[in-house]
C-alpha positions as CSV (number, residue, x, y, z in Angstrom):
1,M,-22.5,-2.9,31.9
2,K,-25.5,-3.8,29.6
3,K,-24.8,-5.7,26.4
4,S,-27.0,-3.2,24.5
5,N,-24.8,-0.3,25.6
6,V,-21.7,-2.0,24.3
7,K,-23.4,-2.8,21.0
8,S,-24.4,0.9,20.6
9,M,-20.9,2.1,21.4
10,L,-19.4,-0.4,18.9
11,E,-21.9,0.7,16.2
12,K,-21.0,4.4,16.8
13,A,-17.3,3.7,16.6
14,E,-17.8,1.8,13.3
15,F,-20.0,4.5,11.9
16,E,-17.2,7.0,12.7
17,H,-14.5,4.7,11.3
18,R,-12.8,4.4,14.7
19,C,-12.2,1.7,17.3
20,F,-14.1,1.3,20.5
21,H,-12.1,2.9,23.3
22,P,-13.5,2.0,26.8
23,I,-12.9,4.7,29.3
24,S,-14.6,3.5,32.5
25,N,-13.8,0.4,34.6
26,S,-17.0,-1.3,33.6
27,Q,-16.4,-0.6,29.9
28,R,-12.9,-2.0,30.2
29,Q,-14.1,-5.1,32.0
30,C,-16.8,-5.7,29.5
31,A,-14.3,-5.3,26.6
32,Y,-12.0,-7.7,28.3
33,R,-14.8,-10.3,28.7
34,Y,-15.9,-10.0,25.1
35,T,-12.3,-10.2,23.9
36,R,-11.8,-13.5,25.8
37,A,-15.0,-14.8,24.4
38,G,-13.7,-14.0,20.9
39,S,-16.4,-11.5,19.7
40,L,-14.0,-8.5,20.1
41,V,-10.3,-8.2,19.1
42,R,-7.9,-5.9,20.8
43,V,-6.2,-4.0,18.0
44,F,-4.0,-1.6,20.0
45,S,-3.6,-0.7,23.6
46,G,-7.1,0.2,24.9
47,L,-8.7,-0.1,21.4
48,Y,-11.1,-2.8,20.4
49,A,-13.3,-3.8,17.4
50,R,-15.7,-6.5,16.5
51,R,-13.6,-9.4,15.2
52,E,-15.7,-10.0,12.0
53,Y,-15.8,-6.3,11.2
54,W,-12.1,-5.9,11.7
55,Q,-11.1,-8.9,9.6
56,N,-13.2,-7.5,6.7
57,L,-11.3,-4.2,6.7
58,Y,-8.3,-3.7,4.4
59,T,-4.9,-2.8,5.9
60,A,-5.2,1.0,5.2
61,E,-8.7,1.0,6.7
62,Q,-7.4,-0.7,9.8
63,I,-4.6,1.8,10.1
64,R,-7.1,4.7,9.8
65,H,-9.4,3.3,12.4
66,I,-6.6,3.0,14.9
67,A,-5.1,6.4,14.1
68,F,-8.4,8.3,14.2
69,S,-8.9,6.8,17.7
70,L,-5.3,7.7,18.8
71,M,-5.8,11.3,17.7
72,D,-8.2,11.9,20.6
73,I,-6.1,10.0,23.1
74,H,-2.7,11.5,22.1
75,P,-3.5,14.9,20.5
76,D,0.2,15.8,20.4
77,W,1.2,12.8,18.3
78,K,2.2,13.4,14.6
79,F,1.7,10.3,12.5
80,T,4.3,9.4,9.9
81,G,5.3,6.6,7.6
82,V,2.7,4.2,6.4
83,T,0.3,5.5,9.1
84,A,0.3,9.0,7.6
85,A,0.1,7.5,4.1
86,A,-3.1,5.6,4.9
87,L,-4.6,8.7,6.6
88,I,-4.2,10.8,3.4
89,G,-5.6,8.1,1.2
90,Y,-2.4,6.7,-0.4
91,D,-2.3,3.1,-1.5
92,V,-1.1,0.8,1.2
93,V,-0.4,-2.9,0.7
94,N,-0.3,-5.7,3.2
95,D,3.1,-6.5,4.6
96,Y,3.1,-10.1,3.3
97,D,6.7,-10.4,4.4
98,H,5.5,-10.7,8.0
99,I,3.4,-13.8,7.8
100,T,4.6,-17.4,7.6
101,Y,3.9,-18.6,4.0
102,D,4.9,-22.1,2.8
103,Y,6.6,-21.3,-0.5
104,K,7.2,-25.0,-1.1
105,T,3.5,-25.9,-1.3
106,D,0.7,-24.8,-3.7
107,N,-1.2,-21.7,-2.8
108,K,-4.4,-23.7,-2.7
109,T,-3.4,-25.7,0.4
110,D,-5.3,-25.0,3.6
111,K,-2.1,-23.5,5.2
112,N,-1.9,-20.8,2.6
113,R,-5.4,-20.2,1.5
114,D,-6.2,-17.8,4.4
115,C,-3.0,-15.6,4.2
116,A,-5.1,-12.5,3.7
117,K,-7.3,-13.4,6.7
118,M,-4.2,-14.0,8.8
119,L,-2.9,-10.6,7.9
120,Q,-6.1,-8.8,8.6
121,S,-6.4,-10.4,12.0
122,Q,-3.0,-9.0,12.9
123,S,-2.6,-5.4,14.0
124,T,-0.4,-3.0,12.0
125,P,2.4,-1.0,13.5
126,I,1.6,2.7,14.1
127,Y,4.4,5.2,13.3
128,V,4.7,8.5,15.0
129,R,7.3,11.3,15.1
130,T,7.7,12.4,18.7
131,I,10.1,14.1,21.0
132,T,9.4,11.3,23.6
133,R,11.8,8.5,23.1
134,K,10.9,4.8,23.0
135,S,9.9,3.5,26.4
136,A,9.8,-0.1,27.8
137,N,6.1,0.7,28.6
138,D,5.3,1.5,24.9
139,N,2.8,-0.7,23.1
140,P,4.7,-3.2,20.9
141,L,2.9,-1.9,17.9
142,L,4.0,1.7,18.4
143,R,7.0,2.7,16.3
144,R,8.5,6.0,17.6
145,I,10.8,8.0,15.3
146,N,12.6,10.8,17.0
147,A,11.4,14.3,16.0
148,T,14.1,16.7,15.1
149,G,12.0,19.9,15.5
150,R,12.4,20.6,11.8
151,E,9.4,18.6,10.7
152,M,6.2,20.4,9.6
153,D,2.6,19.0,9.6
154,G,0.5,17.7,6.8
155,T,-0.9,21.1,5.9
156,S,2.5,22.1,4.5
157,D,2.6,22.6,0.7
158,D,6.4,22.7,0.3
159,V,6.6,19.8,-2.2
160,R,4.0,20.9,-4.8
161,I,4.9,20.9,-8.5
162,F,4.8,24.2,-10.3
163,R,4.4,24.3,-14.1
164,G,4.3,27.1,-16.6
165,R,1.0,27.9,-18.1
166,E,0.8,28.6,-21.8
167,G,0.1,32.2,-22.6
168,S,0.4,33.3,-19.0
169,G,3.4,35.6,-19.4
170,G,5.8,33.3,-17.6
171,R,3.5,32.8,-14.6
172,F,3.3,29.3,-13.0
173,V,0.3,27.2,-12.0
174,V,0.4,25.1,-8.9
175,L,-0.7,21.5,-9.4
176,P,-3.1,20.4,-6.7
177,H,-2.6,17.6,-4.2
178,L,-5.4,15.0,-4.1
179,S,-4.8,14.9,-0.4
180,D,-5.9,18.6,-0.1
181,N,-9.4,17.2,0.2
182,I,-8.5,15.4,3.5
183,D,-9.9,17.1,6.5
184,Y,-7.6,19.9,7.9
185,G,-7.8,18.4,11.4
186,V,-6.5,15.1,10.1
187,R,-3.6,16.7,8.1
188,S,-2.6,18.7,11.2
189,H,-2.1,15.3,13.0
190,I,0.4,14.0,10.4
191,V,3.9,15.1,9.4
192,D,4.7,16.8,6.1
193,K,5.0,14.7,2.9
194,S,8.8,14.9,2.8
195,T,9.1,13.5,6.3
196,M,6.4,10.9,5.7
197,L,8.1,9.6,2.5
198,F,11.5,9.6,4.2
199,D,10.1,7.5,7.0
200,V,8.3,5.2,4.7
201,A,11.6,4.6,2.7
202,N,13.5,3.8,5.9
203,S,10.9,1.7,7.7
204,M,9.5,-0.5,4.9
205,N,11.1,-2.7,2.2
206,F,11.2,-1.4,-1.3
207,R,8.3,-3.5,-2.8
208,S,5.9,-2.6,0.0
209,A,6.8,1.1,0.0
210,L,6.5,1.6,-3.8
211,S,2.7,1.8,-3.7
212,I,3.0,4.8,-1.4
213,F,5.5,6.5,-3.7
214,D,3.4,5.8,-6.7
215,S,0.4,7.4,-4.9
216,A,2.6,10.4,-4.2
217,A,3.5,10.7,-7.9
218,R,-0.2,10.7,-8.7
219,D,-0.6,13.3,-6.0
220,N,1.7,15.8,-7.8
221,V,4.5,15.5,-5.3
222,D,7.8,17.0,-6.5
223,F,10.3,14.3,-5.6
224,A,13.3,16.5,-6.2
225,K,12.0,18.8,-3.5
226,V,11.4,15.8,-1.2
227,I,15.0,14.7,-1.5
228,S,16.4,18.2,-1.1
229,I,14.3,18.9,2.0
230,C,15.2,15.6,3.6
231,E,18.9,15.9,2.9
232,S,19.0,19.3,4.5
233,R,16.7,18.3,7.4
234,Y,18.1,14.9,8.6
235,S,21.7,14.3,9.5
236,T,23.6,11.0,9.6
237,S,23.3,11.1,13.4
238,D,19.8,9.6,13.0
239,I,21.0,6.4,11.3
240,N,20.9,4.2,14.4
241,N,17.2,5.2,14.9
242,Y,16.4,3.9,11.5
243,K,18.4,0.7,11.9
244,S,16.2,-0.1,15.0
245,I,13.0,0.8,13.1
246,A,14.1,-1.4,10.1
247,A,15.0,-4.3,12.4
248,A,11.6,-4.1,14.0
249,T,9.6,-4.0,10.8
250,T,11.5,-6.1,8.3
251,S,11.7,-9.9,8.1
252,D,15.4,-10.8,8.4
253,L,14.7,-14.2,6.8
254,F,12.9,-12.8,3.9
255,E,15.4,-10.0,3.3
256,S,18.4,-12.3,3.4
257,T,16.7,-14.8,1.1
258,F,15.5,-12.4,-1.6
259,F,16.8,-8.9,-1.1
260,G,20.1,-9.1,0.7
261,S,21.1,-7.9,4.2
262,C,18.8,-5.5,5.9
263,C,21.7,-3.6,7.5
264,E,23.6,-3.2,4.3
265,T,20.7,-1.6,2.6
266,R,20.1,0.9,5.4
267,I,23.7,2.4,5.7
268,D,22.8,5.4,3.5
269,K,19.3,6.3,4.7
270,F,18.9,8.6,1.7
271,L,19.6,5.7,-0.8
272,S,16.2,4.0,-0.1
273,L,14.5,7.4,-0.5
274,R,16.3,8.1,-3.8
275,R,15.5,4.6,-5.2
276,L,11.8,4.9,-4.5
277,C,11.6,8.5,-5.9
278,C,13.4,7.2,-9.0
279,F,11.1,4.3,-9.6
280,A,7.8,6.0,-8.6
281,N,5.3,6.1,-11.4
282,R,2.0,7.9,-11.5
283,L,0.6,5.5,-14.1
284,S,0.4,2.6,-11.6
285,E,-3.3,2.2,-11.0
286,N,-3.5,0.5,-7.6
287,G,-1.4,-0.9,-4.8
288,G,-1.5,-4.4,-6.2
289,E,0.2,-3.3,-9.4
290,S,2.7,-1.3,-7.5
291,F,3.5,-4.2,-5.2
292,A,3.9,-6.5,-8.3
293,R,6.2,-4.0,-10.0
294,G,8.2,-3.4,-6.8
295,T,8.8,-7.2,-6.6
296,M,10.0,-7.3,-10.2
297,I,12.4,-4.4,-9.7
298,S,13.7,-5.9,-6.4
299,L,14.4,-9.1,-8.2
300,G,16.5,-7.2,-10.7
301,F,14.3,-7.6,-13.8
302,M,13.9,-5.1,-16.6
303,V,11.5,-2.3,-15.5
304,P,8.2,-2.6,-17.4
305,E,6.3,0.2,-19.1
306,L,2.9,0.9,-17.5
307,Q,-0.6,1.1,-19.0
308,C,0.5,1.0,-22.6
309,E,-2.3,1.1,-25.2
310,F,-2.6,-1.1,-28.2
311,I,-4.8,-0.2,-31.2
312,L,-6.2,-3.1,-33.2
313,P,-5.4,-2.3,-36.8
314,H,-8.6,-3.9,-38.2
315,S,-11.3,-2.8,-35.9
316,G,-9.6,0.3,-34.3
317,G,-10.4,-1.2,-30.9
318,K,-8.1,-0.2,-28.0
319,Y,-6.7,-2.4,-25.3
320,R,-4.5,-1.4,-22.4
321,C,-2.1,-3.6,-20.5
322,D,-0.8,-3.4,-16.9
323,F,2.9,-4.0,-17.9
324,L,4.8,-4.1,-21.2
325,W,8.4,-5.1,-21.8
326,R,10.0,-4.2,-25.2
327,L,12.9,-6.6,-25.5
328,P,16.1,-5.8,-27.4
329,N,15.1,-8.4,-30.0
330,A,11.9,-6.4,-30.7
331,E,9.7,-8.9,-28.8
332,L,6.7,-7.5,-26.9
333,I,5.7,-9.2,-23.7
334,V,2.6,-8.2,-21.8
335,G,2.1,-8.6,-18.1
336,E,-1.2,-8.5,-16.3
337,F,-2.0,-8.4,-12.6
338,D,-5.1,-10.3,-11.9
339,G,-7.2,-9.0,-9.1
340,H,-10.1,-11.4,-8.5
341,S,-12.6,-8.7,-7.9
342,K,-12.4,-7.3,-11.4
343,Y,-14.1,-10.4,-12.7
344,Y,-17.2,-9.5,-10.7
345,V,-17.6,-6.1,-12.3
346,D,-20.8,-5.9,-14.4
347,S,-20.4,-3.2,-17.1
348,D,-24.2,-3.0,-17.4
349,N,-24.6,-2.3,-13.7
350,P,-24.5,1.4,-12.8
351,S,-23.4,0.7,-9.2
352,H,-20.2,-0.9,-10.6
353,T,-19.2,2.2,-12.6
354,N,-16.8,3.7,-10.1
355,V,-15.8,0.8,-8.0
356,D,-12.8,1.5,-5.7
357,F,-10.8,-1.8,-5.5
358,N,-9.0,-0.4,-2.5
359,S,-12.2,-0.2,-0.5
360,S,-13.3,-3.3,1.4
361,Y,-16.9,-2.0,1.2
362,D,-16.9,-1.8,-2.6
363,N,-15.3,-5.3,-2.9
364,R,-17.9,-6.8,-0.6
365,M,-20.6,-5.1,-2.7
366,L,-19.1,-6.8,-5.8
367,H,-19.0,-10.2,-4.2
368,K,-22.5,-9.9,-2.9
369,S,-23.7,-9.2,-6.4
370,Y,-22.1,-12.5,-7.6
371,N,-23.4,-13.4,-11.0
372,P,-21.9,-16.4,-12.8
373,S,-22.8,-15.1,-16.2
374,V,-21.0,-11.8,-15.5
375,I,-17.9,-13.7,-14.4
376,N,-18.0,-16.0,-17.5
377,R,-18.5,-13.0,-19.8
378,N,-15.5,-11.2,-18.3
379,I,-13.3,-14.3,-18.6
380,D,-14.4,-14.7,-22.3
381,R,-13.6,-11.1,-23.0
382,Q,-10.2,-11.5,-21.4
383,A,-9.5,-14.5,-23.6
384,E,-10.6,-12.6,-26.7
385,R,-8.5,-9.7,-25.8
386,E,-5.4,-11.8,-25.3
387,A,-5.9,-13.5,-28.7
388,L,-6.2,-10.2,-30.5
389,L,-3.1,-8.7,-28.8
390,M,-1.1,-11.7,-30.0
391,K,-2.7,-11.9,-33.4
392,E,-2.9,-8.3,-34.4
393,C,-0.6,-6.3,-32.2
394,G,2.6,-8.3,-32.3
395,V,2.6,-9.4,-28.6
396,S,4.7,-12.5,-28.2
397,R,3.6,-13.6,-24.8
398,I,1.3,-12.7,-22.0
399,V,2.3,-13.3,-18.4
400,R,-0.4,-13.2,-15.7
401,F,0.2,-12.7,-12.0
402,T,-2.1,-13.2,-9.0
403,I,-1.6,-11.9,-5.5
404,S,-0.5,-15.4,-4.5
405,D,2.3,-15.1,-7.1
406,I,3.4,-11.7,-5.9
407,V,3.5,-12.8,-2.2
408,N,6.0,-15.4,-3.2
409,P,8.9,-13.7,-5.2
410,K,10.2,-17.1,-6.3
411,R,7.0,-17.5,-8.4
412,V,7.4,-14.1,-10.0
413,E,11.0,-14.9,-10.7
414,S,10.1,-18.2,-12.4
415,K,7.4,-16.6,-14.5
416,L,9.5,-13.7,-15.7
417,L,12.5,-16.0,-16.5
418,D,10.2,-18.4,-18.4
419,A,8.8,-15.4,-20.4
420,G,12.3,-14.3,-21.3
421,I,12.4,-11.0,-19.3
422,P,16.1,-10.0,-18.9
423,R,17.7,-9.4,-15.5
424,I,19.4,-6.0,-15.8
425,I,20.0,-4.7,-12.3
426,K,20.5,-5.8,-8.7
427,M,18.4,-3.7,-6.4
428,M,19.4,-5.0,-3.0
């Protein structure tokens, strides 16, 4: 098969946000040769992508590429869990608990510097609800959850929030789902939101799952309805199914070290769902903030308020913080999650106005427009902001977290203890 033909098929797949799926013997042999040579990577059974292209995609984007391709190959599959969440545009964070990270060394060592690259070179499990039970011939990345026949597809609207409208004579208005904008064909290939959230809660650890539940909160999902539907739909007979899913997707070492026994936390499969529904917060602005907050909660610390606004008494200027703790002694402690990309944003550049930090394309655009003066200006503004918060707004301390800190819960624990944040609960 000609190299130009392979290149055109790869370009077409990338344009459609799919993987390359060779269907003829010559295409498969060609894909095999390029994979052995290192220019292609096999991301799922029969699915390939250019290595550089794949490693530059974020986790949610990788999931969507695989799932879009599998829709054509297996039209009867209904995607669920984190796969369905990625397909409808919810925030999905990397499962950092699945890579080997040396917590005893500094994050700047060669071993730890490329953690994100390591993650993005690994394929992500794909979750489906299916009547076909797990087979020895299944792809290792495929996670089958038994369908009960009571699931609906993603076009269902049974978890919408209804609110009374003022002056409407008692009539209610239905709040929209942001995911209503997702193509109908895609929504017909995923399960309903209740099932999706139920499967997320029982296949992911708390801190990784929280970003999806925060997204659902922003999507006007009624969590009381989710819990009610799931409790009426799924019986305790399914618990062994979830134990096997949890065992396949959770790091036993990590769980035992930081969050307790995996099996003990899965005995009541509705407990994980209720926890996540309880702590979900629509004010969380991105998956990184959700992941950080989930780690804090899992470690048992006081739950912070989100996106609180401070008004400077002298100038009237306004500053918002990611996290705020109001301690019993009246101290105010601010927490900030530092995403590196925000320092590249040029407020004078129109193309930076609506940057999506969950998009690998937007982040590459920011980094390509690298301007040292912009970065220095943003750092200076941050320092000025912190000084004003402490001088004029009564903030006692500001704690900053990077993704390297959040990956290692021991660092988060140390920073919060040093800041005086009280431990008030034991999540797991």
